[in-house]
Structure formats: structure tokens, C-alpha cells
N, C-alpha and C positions, 0 to 999 in steps of 0.2 A: 355149267356148259362144258369144260372140258374132262369132265365124267372123271377126276381125280380126287383126292383128300385133298384138305387144306396145308395139310405139312407137304405135300409133293408141290404144290403150286408155290409154297415158301422157298423152298429149296431148288426149285428152277430161277425164281426171279433173283435171288441170291448168287446162282451159278455155283450151287454145289453139286459134289457128285452125288454117286448113288441113285439117281434116277434113269429109267428107262428111255432108249430114245423114243420112244413110242408116247410117252406120256410127256416128255418135254416137248415135242412138237404140237401134241394136245394142247398144252398149256399157250404157247406160244398163238397157236390161233385162236385161242380164246380172249388173249392178251389185244391182238389185233381187230377180232370183230367188236370188242366191247369199248376198246378205244383207253383201257385201262393203264393207268401208271400209279407207281406206289404213294402212299401219302405219307410226306416226311415225318408228321408230327406224330403221326401214329405208329411207324419205326422207332421213332426215338422212343416214347413209351413202353415199347417193348423191348427197349436194351440195343436197338442200332444206333448207329452215329446218325449224326446230326449232317455231318460233311458238311460242314462251315465254320468258319471263326469269325469273331467280333473283333474290330479294331475298333479299340474306344479311346477319341481325343479327349481329354479334359479341358477344352476350351469352347468358346463360342463360334457357333459358325463362321461367322463373319470374318473372325481372326482365322480361322483354319484355312478359308477360301484364298485370305488375300496373301499368307505367306507361304512363300517356296520351298522352306524347309517341310510342311505337312505333307504336300504334292511330292517333294522326293522321297518323304516314308513309304508314302503310297504306292508310289511305282516301284518301287523295294521286296515290297509286300507283295504286290501282285506280280510281277516278276516270280520270286520264290514259290508262288502259288500256282504258275501257269503248268498246265498238264496233270494237275492230281486231283482234278475234280474235287475240287474243295471251294465253296464259296465265301465271298467274305462282304461280312457287315459292316458298314461304317457308323459307328455313333457318335455323335458330339454332344454336349452341354444341352440338356433338354431341361424345361419346368420339373420333369420328373425328381422327384427325393431319391437318396442312396438307397434305401428299402428298393423301390419299383424296380431300379436299376439291376441291384442285384437278384431281384425274384426274375427277373427278365433273362438276363445271361446265365442263371442257372436252371432255367424250367425247358431245358431240352433244346432250344433254340438253335445253340452254337457246341461246339465241342471243347473249344478254349477261347481265351482272350489275349489280347495283345492291346496293353494301357501305355498311352504316352502324356507325355505332359501334365503331370501330377503337381498340385501346388500343395505346400505343406504335408503334414502328416496325414495324408489322405487316406480313410481307412478301406477305401474299396480295392486294393489289391488284398491286402491283406485278408479281407473278409471274403472274398473270393476264394483265394487260395485255401482257407479254411473249410471249404463245403467243399471242396476234392476238385473243383474246376482249374484244369491246366490253365496256366497264366503267366506271361512274359512281360515286363513292365522293360519300357524304353527310359533310360534315363534312372540314376540310383534313387532310390525310394527313399525319402528322409525318413519314414516310418519304422526303415529298417527292417528286422525280420529274417525269415528265409523265402522270401520270395524270388523268383530266378528275375535277374535283369541283366540288360547289355545297354552298354553307354560309350560314349567318345571319351577320351582320354584330355579331358576338358582343364583340366588342372595343366598337365605338361604342355597343352596346345597354347595356353595363356603365357606359361612361362617360358615358351619360345618365342611368342611373340614380344615379350618386353625385352629379353636378351637380345632380340634383333634389332628394334629401338634404341637400345643403350650401345650394340655396337656400330649405330649411323651416329654416334654424339650426342643424342637428346639426352636432356638434364633434367628436364621438368614434366614427367612422363604421368598424365591422366588417366584415370579411368569411366568409360560409363559401364556400368554395372547391370547384370540381370536383377529379374525381383528376386525379393528377399527370400521370399518362399518356395524357391525352388532351387536342385541341386546342381542344378546346370549354371545357375546363377552365382552359387556361391564357391562353386569349384574354380571358374574360371576368374572370381575376384580374388581365391587364395591363391592360384596361380601368379596373376600378378603383382600381389604382395610380395610373395616370395622372389620374385623377379629383381623387384627393388631394393628387397632387405638384402638379398648378396650381396648390393653394391654400396649398403648405408644410404640408399635414399631415400628420402620422405613418403609414406604412403597414404597421405591425407586425402588427396584430390581424388575423391570417389564422389561419384553421383549415381544414385540408383535410379533405376526406371521401373514402373509400376508392370511394364509387359514388352514383350517385344515388337514394338513397331519404329516406324519412322518419326512420327509424332512424340514419341517419349525419348527417342534418341537426339530429338533440337531441343525439349525443354531442358533433359541434361546437359546438353552442349553448351544452351544459354547460361546454365547454372556455373558450369564450370568457368568459362568464361567471365562472368561477374567474380568469381573467387579469384583466379590465378590469369588473368590478361597475357599473361607472357608465358604461358606454358607453350610447350614445344612438338609435345605428342602426345596423342590420347589413343587407347585401347580399348575398342568398343567390342562388348561380348556377344555382338550378333550384326550382320550386314544388314540386316533390316533397319536396326538402329543407325548404323554407322551412314546411312543414305540420309538422315533427317540432320545428323551431325555435320554432316558436310556442307548441307545447305545452309546451315546456320555459319559455319565458318566463312563461307564463301561471301555470303549476305554481308559479313561483318567486315570482309576486304582483307581475312587470311588468306597467304596462299597456301596450297594444299599441293606437293610436302614443304616446301621451303620454308614457309612458316610453320605449321604444325603438318606433322606426320600422322596419319591415321592407319590404324590396322584394324581389321574387324575379325569376325569369325563366322566361319560355316561352309565360304567358296559357293555362296548360290548362284542362280543365274545374275542377281541381284549386284556382285561382285566386279562382274565382266562386262558389265555395262553401266556402272556406277562413273561420273564425270568428277575427278580423274576415274579410270579405273580402278578399284581397291586391293591392295594388299591385305591377304586376309589367310587367317588359319583354316586348312582345308578338312573338314570331316566327310567321310564318303555317306552322305546321307542315305543314298540308296542300298549302299550296303548295310547301313544301320538296320534300313527294314527288312531286308533280305536276312540277316542274321537273327532278327527278332523272331521270322517267322520260321525260320530254318530251327531254333532252338523248341520253340513250341510245336513243331509237326513231329520232331525228333521223341518229346515227350509223347504225344499222343499213339507214335508209333509202339513204345514202351522200350526204346533205349533205356539202357541204364547209366549210371556214372555219367551223369551229363555236367557239363560246368556250371556253378551257381550264378556267375556272375562272366561278364566276358565284356573288356575294356578294349576299343578298337583303337588303332592309331591315327595320330592326325600329323598335318605337315604345313608349313608354311608356303603359300603363294606368292610371289612378289609382283605387284604391278607398280602402278605408278604414283600411288597414293603414300608410299612410303619408302 
């Protein structure tokens, strides 16, 4: 309809030079008359970008929607993408097997992926990395390898929390640890152990949760009270679990913080609205999402000598629970 070659149409659509103004106007008139828009799948097959990235969260949708951590990560990713004309595809655990997920992610639908909340030695990041798809993991991957990742300083955050509790004169400090199969749980547990070991204090009062939920925090608190009813402090590896721990303590007649001091981790909205308001270790969750996205976009833009891993600082936020 424009009366020009396919290659001229392609140059006009892609904003390239070396097209006469007459031809450019003819192509735009034809586009307007036909209501034409580029087919993104076809452009990807032809070597163009998909102009989209995936955020893959290795959790069931019900948990993702209930935990403010994931909402914060999503806000950070969205903020970093603002104005860049890059779409975001959100993927959560589905009945698809790993091969289907890899096939989809590497099938031209996205230019790269952010992967969050890995469990165990999940092969997904390494598999995607080996296909050549740019990827950044949120949290230290237990599988190791050369996959780039961004993480909070979980070890030193937990260490600082324990040092703070000891400075208050607490002598029997327990912990509700995160899942065994997640680096975040392991690193925060290590920080707690290190803080107690510095002062020659016992490190046996550990109760593990299988997931980051209020219910798991409540079950773990019940276990700790059965084992040590005279404990006087507990470090909880996530604010969302601390809610359950507080509920159990209050139902058993313990006063917080007079009888038992409680410190959480994350500084989510749950911490400031807890009863009493929760002393916690703050990690910048939105900054976590933004940093992951920046790292991925920088790689997609061809930047060189990018950091392989990035560790974000944490800080203690003191409220009424300790």
C-alpha cells in the first residue's frame, strides 16, 4: 500500500535512518489506514527484543499474595522499569514441570528473568543461565555457580539483632528460624548463632519453620515455650512469623517485652502495625527489587564488568517489642 519495499517499511517502523521523508510519510499513512501494529512474537523470531522481562517467584500464588515481602519486591521492580517501555511478566509456581517453564522463558517471550524465593538447589537459575538467557537471582542461590544475585546482608542483620538483645540484658535468647532449604533462613540462623557464641551463650534454642507464615511462627513459638518456658528473648527470622509468635506469647500470659523481648526481620508493614509494634531488622525490600532489575537491565544493555553479586545493608529499627 505504501509503494515501497519491505526493508524500507522495516526501517521506518524501527526508527532507522536512510529513509526519504516521502517514503517515511507513505509508510505512516499505510500504517494508519491498515491499523497495523508489529507482531512481537514475529519480531522476536527475527532477532528483535521482546521488550519484556519475567519475575519468577518460586512459591504458590496464595503465599505470594499474602506476604508483603513479595509486594515490596514487585513495587521495586515496577519502579525501576518505569519509563523504559519494558513489560513485566509475573510467574508463580504452577503445575508446569521445570522443562515447560524453561521452554517458555527461553522461547522468545522475555529478554531476561528475575528469580526470587528459591528452595534448595533449584536447577532453574543455572539452567536458564546456561541457555544464555540473562538472569538475576534474588537471594544467594544454594546451588552456587556463576549466576548473578542480589541479597540482603542477612547474616550481619541477624548478628546485630542478637547483639542488641544481649545489650538489653537478655540471657536466654531463642530463635524461630526460616526454612532449612532457603539461604535466607540459613544465613539468619548463622548470624544468630554467631552473636550468641561471641558471649559464650548456648545455641540450642532453635525452632525451624517450614515456611514464612504467621501459622508457622506460632507453631515454632509453642515448641520453644515447651522446651524453655523461662526464655526471655526470641529472634524471629521474618516479621510475618513474628506475628504468630506474638499471638502465642500473649495467649500464654507472657508480657512483651517485659517477660520476653521479640525482634523480627524485614521491617514490613506488619512490623509497625503489630501489637506491640515490632522491633525488627530492616531490609530495603523495594530497593532489593530495584537493584535486581537494574542489574538485569544493565546486562541486557551490554554493560561490561558488572558485579557478580550485590549485598544490600540492613539496620535495626527499634519499637516496643524489645
